[in-house]
Structures are given as structure tokens and as C-alpha cells.
C-alpha positions as CSV (number, residue, x, y, z in Angstrom):
1,M,-6.5,-26.0,2.9
2,L,-8.5,-24.3,5.6
3,T,-9.9,-20.8,5.9
4,V,-10.8,-19.4,9.3
5,K,-12.8,-16.2,9.9
6,I,-12.6,-14.6,13.3
7,G,-15.6,-12.5,14.2
8,G,-15.4,-9.0,15.6
9,G,-18.0,-9.2,18.3
10,E,-17.4,-8.7,22.0
11,G,-15.9,-11.6,23.9
12,I,-13.7,-13.1,21.2
13,R,-10.8,-15.1,22.8
14,Y,-7.9,-14.2,20.5
15,D,-5.5,-16.0,22.8
16,L,-7.4,-19.3,22.4
17,I,-7.6,-18.9,18.6
18,A,-3.9,-18.1,18.2
19,A,-2.9,-21.1,20.3
20,D,-5.1,-23.3,18.2
21,V,-3.7,-21.9,15.0
22,A,-0.2,-22.6,16.3
23,T,-1.2,-26.2,17.0
24,L,-2.8,-26.7,13.6
25,R,0.2,-25.2,11.8
26,A,2.6,-27.5,13.8
27,S,0.6,-30.5,12.5
28,G,1.0,-29.3,8.9
29,T,-2.4,-27.7,8.3
30,S,-2.2,-24.9,5.7
31,L,-4.6,-22.1,6.5
32,V,-5.5,-18.4,6.0
33,L,-7.0,-16.3,8.8
34,V,-9.5,-13.5,8.1
35,H,-10.8,-11.3,10.9
36,G,-13.3,-8.6,11.7
37,G,-13.4,-5.9,14.4
38,S,-16.9,-4.5,14.7
39,H,-17.1,-4.2,18.5
40,E,-13.7,-2.5,18.9
41,T,-14.6,-0.1,16.0
42,N,-17.9,0.8,17.7
43,V,-16.0,1.5,21.0
44,L,-13.5,3.8,19.2
45,S,-16.2,5.5,17.2
46,E,-18.0,6.5,20.4
47,R,-14.8,7.7,22.0
48,L,-14.0,9.9,19.0
49,G,-17.5,11.4,19.0
50,K,-18.5,9.6,15.8
51,P,-21.1,7.1,17.0
52,P,-21.5,4.1,14.6
53,R,-24.5,4.2,12.4
54,F,-26.0,0.9,11.1
55,V,-28.4,0.7,8.2
56,T,-30.7,-2.0,7.0
57,S,-30.9,-2.7,3.3
58,A,-34.2,-3.4,1.4
59,S,-33.3,-7.1,1.5
60,G,-33.1,-7.0,5.3
61,H,-29.3,-7.1,5.8
62,E,-27.7,-4.8,8.4
63,S,-24.4,-3.0,7.6
64,R,-22.2,-0.2,8.9
65,Y,-22.8,3.1,7.2
66,T,-19.3,4.0,6.0
67,D,-18.4,7.6,5.1
68,R,-14.7,8.7,4.8
69,E,-14.3,9.5,8.5
70,T,-15.9,6.2,9.5
71,L,-13.6,4.3,7.1
72,E,-10.6,5.9,8.7
73,I,-11.7,4.8,12.2
74,F,-12.5,1.3,10.7
75,E,-8.9,1.1,9.4
76,M,-7.4,2.1,12.7
77,I,-9.0,-1.0,14.4
78,Y,-9.1,-3.6,11.6
79,C,-5.8,-2.8,9.9
80,G,-4.1,-1.6,13.1
81,K,-5.1,-2.8,16.6
82,I,-6.6,-6.2,15.8
83,N,-4.6,-7.2,12.7
84,K,-1.2,-6.3,14.3
85,G,-2.3,-7.7,17.7
86,L,-3.1,-11.1,16.1
87,V,0.2,-11.1,14.2
88,E,2.0,-10.2,17.4
89,R,0.3,-13.1,19.3
90,L,1.0,-15.6,16.5
91,Q,4.7,-14.5,16.2
92,G,5.0,-15.1,20.0
93,L,3.8,-18.7,19.4
94,G,6.3,-19.3,16.6
95,V,4.0,-18.7,13.7
96,Q,5.3,-16.6,10.8
97,A,2.2,-14.5,10.4
98,V,1.9,-11.7,7.9
99,G,-0.9,-9.1,8.3
100,L,-2.6,-7.8,5.2
101,S,-5.6,-5.7,4.4
102,G,-7.6,-6.2,1.2
103,I,-5.9,-3.1,-0.1
104,D,-2.4,-4.5,0.0
105,G,-1.4,-6.0,-3.3
106,R,-5.0,-5.6,-4.4
107,L,-5.7,-8.7,-2.4
108,L,-9.4,-8.1,-2.3
109,E,-10.8,-6.1,-5.3
110,A,-14.3,-4.9,-5.0
111,R,-17.0,-3.0,-6.9
112,R,-18.0,0.0,-5.0
113,K,-21.8,0.4,-4.7
114,D,-22.8,3.7,-6.4
115,T,-25.9,3.8,-4.2
116,I,-27.5,1.6,-1.5
117,T,-31.2,1.5,-0.8
118,I,-32.0,1.3,2.9
119,V,-35.2,1.2,5.0
120,E,-35.5,3.7,7.8
121,N,-38.7,4.1,9.8
122,G,-40.5,1.9,7.3
123,R,-39.6,4.1,4.3
124,K,-37.0,3.5,1.6
125,R,-34.0,5.9,1.2
126,V,-31.1,6.0,-1.2
127,L,-27.6,6.7,0.2
128,R,-25.0,7.9,-2.3
129,D,-21.9,8.6,-0.2
130,D,-21.4,5.2,1.4
131,L,-18.0,3.7,0.9
132,T,-19.0,0.0,0.8
133,G,-18.5,-2.6,-1.9
134,T,-18.9,-6.2,-3.0
135,I,-15.8,-8.3,-3.6
136,E,-15.3,-9.4,-7.2
137,S,-11.8,-11.0,-7.2
138,V,-9.1,-12.3,-4.8
139,N,-5.4,-12.0,-5.5
140,V,-4.8,-15.8,-5.1
141,S,-1.2,-15.6,-6.4
142,L,-0.3,-13.3,-3.5
143,L,-1.8,-15.6,-0.9
144,R,-0.1,-18.7,-2.5
145,T,3.2,-17.0,-2.6
146,L,3.0,-16.3,1.2
147,L,1.7,-19.8,1.9
148,D,4.4,-21.5,-0.2
149,G,7.0,-19.4,1.7
150,G,5.8,-20.8,5.0
151,Y,3.9,-17.6,6.1
152,L,0.4,-17.4,7.5
153,P,-1.7,-14.7,5.9
154,V,-3.8,-12.7,8.4
155,V,-6.3,-10.8,6.2
156,T,-8.8,-8.0,7.0
157,P,-11.1,-5.6,5.2
158,P,-11.2,-3.1,3.7
159,A,-10.9,-3.9,0.0
160,I,-9.8,-1.8,-2.9
161,S,-12.3,-0.6,-5.6
162,H,-11.7,-0.5,-9.3
163,E,-11.3,3.3,-8.8
164,H,-8.5,2.6,-6.3
165,V,-10.6,3.7,-3.3
166,A,-10.7,1.8,0.0
167,V,-14.2,0.3,0.6
168,N,-15.7,-1.5,3.5
169,V,-16.6,-5.1,2.7
170,D,-18.3,-7.8,4.8
171,G,-15.6,-9.9,6.5
172,D,-17.6,-13.1,6.4
173,R,-18.2,-12.8,2.7
174,A,-14.6,-11.9,2.2
175,A,-13.6,-15.1,3.9
176,A,-16.0,-17.1,1.7
177,Q,-14.5,-15.6,-1.4
178,I,-10.9,-16.4,-0.2
179,A,-11.9,-19.9,0.7
180,G,-13.5,-20.5,-2.7
181,A,-10.5,-18.9,-4.6
182,L,-8.0,-21.1,-2.7
183,G,-10.0,-24.3,-3.1
184,A,-10.4,-24.7,0.6
185,D,-12.3,-27.8,1.8
186,D,-13.5,-26.1,5.0
187,L,-14.4,-22.6,6.1
188,V,-14.7,-22.1,9.8
189,I,-16.5,-18.9,10.9
190,L,-16.0,-18.2,14.6
191,S,-18.1,-15.7,16.6
192,N,-19.3,-15.0,20.2
193,V,-22.2,-17.5,20.0
194,P,-22.2,-21.3,19.6
195,G,-23.6,-21.1,16.1
196,L,-27.1,-20.6,14.6
197,L,-29.6,-20.6,17.5
198,R,-33.3,-21.0,17.2
199,D,-33.6,-18.8,20.3
200,I,-30.8,-16.3,20.6
201,A,-31.2,-16.4,24.4
202,D,-30.9,-20.2,24.6
203,P,-27.5,-21.8,23.7
204,A,-29.2,-25.2,23.9
205,S,-31.3,-24.2,20.8
206,L,-28.3,-24.7,18.5
207,V,-29.1,-25.8,15.0
208,T,-26.4,-28.5,14.5
209,H,-26.7,-29.4,10.8
210,I,-27.9,-27.7,7.7
211,E,-27.7,-29.0,4.1
212,A,-27.0,-26.5,1.4
213,S,-30.3,-27.0,-0.3
214,S,-32.2,-26.0,2.9
215,L,-30.0,-23.0,3.8
216,D,-32.6,-20.5,2.7
217,D,-35.2,-22.1,4.9
218,H,-33.1,-21.1,8.0
219,M,-32.6,-17.5,7.1
220,D,-35.6,-16.4,9.3
221,L,-33.8,-17.9,12.3
222,A,-30.8,-15.7,11.8
223,K,-30.7,-12.4,13.7
224,G,-28.4,-9.4,13.1
225,R,-24.9,-10.4,11.9
226,M,-25.8,-14.1,11.8
227,K,-27.8,-13.5,8.6
228,R,-24.6,-12.4,6.8
229,K,-22.8,-15.5,8.0
230,L,-25.5,-17.7,6.4
231,V,-25.2,-15.7,3.2
232,A,-21.4,-16.2,3.3
233,A,-21.8,-19.9,3.9
234,G,-24.0,-20.2,0.8
235,E,-21.5,-18.3,-1.3
236,A,-18.6,-20.4,0.0
237,L,-20.5,-23.6,-0.9
238,A,-21.4,-22.2,-4.3
239,A,-17.6,-21.5,-4.8
240,G,-16.7,-25.2,-4.2
241,V,-16.1,-25.2,-0.4
242,R,-17.4,-28.5,0.9
243,R,-18.3,-27.5,4.4
244,V,-18.8,-24.4,6.5
245,V,-18.9,-24.5,10.3
246,L,-20.2,-21.7,12.5
247,G,-18.3,-22.1,15.7
248,D,-17.7,-20.6,19.1
249,A,-14.6,-18.3,19.5
250,R,-14.8,-18.4,23.3
251,I,-13.9,-22.1,23.9
252,D,-10.6,-24.0,24.1
253,A,-9.2,-25.1,20.7
254,P,-12.1,-23.4,18.9
255,I,-11.0,-24.2,15.4
256,Q,-10.4,-27.9,16.1
257,A,-13.7,-28.0,17.9
258,A,-15.5,-26.6,14.9
259,L,-13.8,-29.0,12.5
260,S,-14.9,-31.9,14.7
261,G,-18.5,-30.7,14.2
262,R,-19.1,-28.5,17.3
263,G,-21.3,-25.7,16.1
264,T,-23.6,-25.4,13.1
265,V,-22.3,-27.5,10.2
266,I,-23.4,-26.3,6.8
267,A,-22.4,-28.8,4.2
268,A,-22.9,-29.5,0.5
269,D,-25.8,-31.9,-0.1
270,G,-24.6,-35.5,0.4
271,D,-21.4,-34.5,2.2
272,A,-20.8,-37.2,4.9
273,R,-19.0,-34.9,7.3
274,H,-22.1,-33.6,9.1
């Protein structure tokens, strides 16, 4: 079992990813796709006169401030354009893909954060109207029903809260939760960089291997969204996934390349597949 997360940054090659998925499926690989859509959401937000706002938590993590209007724009891109675009591509390659948001069938259930503490201009502030959450459960039976029926689930945030309200959740951490719940051996996280870089401007500075026990030691290297990916990797490993690979979504056969070790391989201590 394999879980693949497709990042939402600029430059993602959905055509290459879809072709690779079709090849893997033809070889008998069972997998679930999870995707983001941050760049396209930013573009649409600007066009609609609602520029994106990003906030930094007290722990140093950046996230999208999500009020109701922002959530609706988010859903247009994640649940609409990108999700259905991926399903369309995959269907064209003979893959029986089914697009789902975390709301559908309560696939991703989350606890909405009553408040979030952010740091702005060096000072802490509390936000109370942010529609974000943390995933607490995955509807595994729904995913297994689709997989057993020969379908490929293509999953995207948002999730559904206990109060039945849609909430924005981090896509990388959603993929980690899904991988753990399904008992996946591998989680591949694809983005528009080769992996974790020591110098963001130098692709040759790639960190190729990290053991789980030293993951925290690499957090200072992570910039922007990459920090979330390392957090997600740690959560996946803690949930029983044996290996997480941060790979490049812009190359041929990107999933197979990541599985062969191209990228940043983060493995449970003692795992021989570095």
C-alpha cells in the first residue's frame, strides 16, 4: 500500500504524475492520492480581490488564514479545479479515479481550533474566527471500499469538524494520517523542489537521508512549507509508516523515482531502504 501526496506549489507536473500513477496501477500497486492547491488558490484569491493572508504560529509554522470567504475560494480550487482535473487526467489514462474531499463521507474528521496564537510584527495575537483544524480520524472503511472495488481515491482537504463545519487542514499531515490509517509502507510527498535542501537556492545541497531519531535536528533547515512536510513525515513514521520520501514533482516518473530513493528519504531507525 502506497500513499502519494501531490503538493500545491507552482510548477507541479500533473501530467507526469498521472502517467506514473497509471503505470503503477497497471503493475498492481494499490495507492491513494492526496493533493494540495495552494498556488492556484493564491492566484484565484488575488483575482477575486481577496488576497491570501498567511500567519505564523507561535511554534513557527506558517498557515493560510481561513475565514469563510477564503474557505469558499479554497474549495473552488481544491475540490473543483485541481481535484476534478486530476480525476479527468487519470480517467483518460484508464484509471478509475474517484475524487473526494475530506468532507465526503466524513473521510477526514477534524477538531476545529477554537483559537490560534500567531506572531505578527514580533507580538503574539489570538485569532478566533479561523476555520482551520487538526485531523483526528480517517474513514478507513470508505477508502478500503473504493480500493477493493478497483477505484483510485483522489483526496483533498478540507475536512469536516465535529460540529459539521468544513475546516482547512494541512494536506501533508492529512496524507500522513491516511498513510498511517491504511497501514501504508511508504508515503511519497511530491513538491516543486528536489527534497529538503541545505540551501534553498542550490538543488545540489539536497539532504538525501534522515533517520527518524534525527528528524528534529533537521527542522532548522526547513523553510516555509517544507517545515510542515517534515512534521508530516514524523507523524507518518509515528503511525507505523516505514518510509517517507520527499520527491520532485517536476521530473519523469516522479513517484517511481522517489520510491527508488531520489529525493530526501526519511526512514524509521534501522530501515534498510535508505
